C-alpha positions as a printed NumPy array, in Angstrom:
array([[ 87.064,  97.027, 187.403],
       [ 87.087,  98.908, 190.688],
       [ 90.506, 100.376, 189.97 ],
       [ 89.364, 101.567, 186.543],
       [ 86.207, 103.418, 187.604],
       [ 84.525, 102.584, 190.89 ],
       [ 81.701, 105.077, 190.284],
       [ 80.745, 103.402, 187.006],
       [ 80.731, 100.001, 188.706],
       [ 78.54 , 101.326, 191.534],
       [ 76.094, 102.786, 188.999],
       [ 76.   ,  99.525, 187.043],
       [ 75.371,  97.477, 190.195],
       [ 72.589,  99.854, 191.247],
       [ 70.963,  99.844, 187.818],
       [ 71.293,  96.138, 187.094],
       [ 71.027,  94.442, 190.472],
       [ 69.604,  97.208, 192.736],
       [ 72.685,  96.832, 194.948],
       [ 73.744, 100.188, 196.332],
       [ 76.616,  99.03 , 198.546],
       [ 78.673,  96.372, 196.786],
       [ 81.22 ,  96.428, 199.623],
       [ 78.7  ,  94.632, 201.815],
       [ 78.868,  91.591, 199.519],
       [ 81.425,  88.819, 199.779],
       [ 84.218,  89.467, 197.26 ],
       [ 83.403,  86.322, 195.258],
       [ 79.75 ,  87.375, 194.87 ],
       [ 80.683,  90.922, 193.847],
       [ 83.121,  89.533, 191.27 ],
       [ 80.475,  87.17 , 189.889],
       [ 77.967,  89.996, 189.571],
       [ 80.559,  92.261, 187.937],
       [ 81.378,  89.548, 185.408],
       [ 77.662,  89.231, 184.63 ],
       [ 77.194,  92.864, 183.656],
       [ 76.011,  93.329, 180.095],
       [ 78.396,  94.448, 177.371],
       [ 76.984,  97.965, 177.164],
       [ 77.258,  98.669, 180.891],
       [ 79.252, 101.733, 181.89 ],
       [ 82.24 ,  99.811, 183.215],
       [ 82.387,  97.402, 180.257],
       [ 82.308, 100.257, 177.761],
       [ 85.045, 102.037, 179.687],
       [ 87.141,  98.839, 179.662],
       [ 86.758,  98.74 , 175.875],
       [ 87.832, 102.377, 175.53 ],
       [ 84.395, 103.693, 174.599],
       [ 83.836, 107.024, 176.307],
       [ 80.173, 107.402, 177.292],
       [ 78.872, 106.542, 173.839],
       [ 76.795, 103.428, 173.276],
       [ 77.818, 101.211, 170.351],
       [ 74.789, 102.376, 168.355],
       [ 76.274, 105.877, 168.215],
       [ 79.533, 104.44 , 166.858],
       [ 77.689, 102.443, 164.209],
       [ 75.754, 105.52 , 163.08 ],
       [ 78.957, 107.573, 162.967],
       [ 80.67 , 104.913, 160.834],
       [ 77.71 , 104.838, 158.446],
       [ 77.757, 108.635, 158.163],
       [ 81.505, 108.575, 157.469],
       [ 81.114, 106.004, 154.7  ],
       [ 78.179, 107.8  , 153.061],
       [ 80.038, 111.101, 153.32 ],
       [ 83.012, 109.619, 151.475],
       [ 80.724, 108.74 , 148.564],
       [ 79.889, 112.399, 147.991],
       [ 82.961, 114.316, 149.188],
       [ 86.596, 113.523, 149.916],
       [ 87.075, 116.607, 152.094],
       [ 84.809, 115.682, 155.015],
       [ 86.227, 115.326, 158.512],
       [ 85.546, 111.887, 159.917],
       [ 82.915, 111.847, 162.67 ],
       [ 84.589, 108.871, 164.312],
       [ 87.884, 110.779, 164.365],
       [ 86.131, 113.642, 166.122],
       [ 84.575, 111.233, 168.647],
       [ 87.924, 109.661, 169.503],
       [ 89.859, 112.894, 169.44 ],
       [ 91.774, 111.623, 166.421],
       [ 93.786, 113.802, 164.139],
       [ 91.158, 113.887, 161.426],
       [ 93.913, 113.41 , 158.858],
       [ 92.893, 111.504, 155.803],
       [ 94.438, 108.136, 155.252],
       [ 96.456, 107.622, 152.11 ],
       [ 94.474, 106.026, 149.344],
       [ 95.555, 102.725, 147.825],
       [ 97.061, 102.929, 144.368],
       [ 96.405, 100.558, 141.487],
       [ 98.567, 100.019, 138.419],
       [ 97.817,  98.581, 135.001],
       [101.343,  97.341, 134.381],
       [104.703,  96.806, 136.001],
       [106.04 ,  99.828, 134.157],
       [103.359, 102.052, 135.691],
       [104.259, 100.713, 139.123],
       [107.978, 101.337, 138.622],
       [107.329, 104.887, 137.376],
       [105.158, 105.69 , 140.423],
       [107.717, 104.104, 142.741],
       [110.464, 106.199, 141.211],
       [108.415, 109.39 , 141.627],
       [107.791, 108.588, 145.306],
       [111.41 , 107.713, 146.063],
       [112.843, 110.699, 144.252],
       [110.197, 113.079, 145.579],
       [109.263, 114.272, 142.103]])
């Protein structure tokens, strides 16, 4: 945790345990306290790849993306913007009524027609 972001760990220790100098603790105690930090602490979120956004923000963004897809297919995904993703739309799944329909679509894709 220290190697990942020492400042975040210091802030979490100060906020959670009111410890402002973790280096004064025995290593085993500091490790125990670090392991006891809640899941939405700064260091835990950074370990999970979440950049300064609490999980509630991600949930709201996912809801907005899903609702937006109901009304428009041309919306840029909010979650893509939050992660710095490409914003490219994923290919939609295709359904076929018969084997012949499948083979015709497969042929069009393979031949580039």
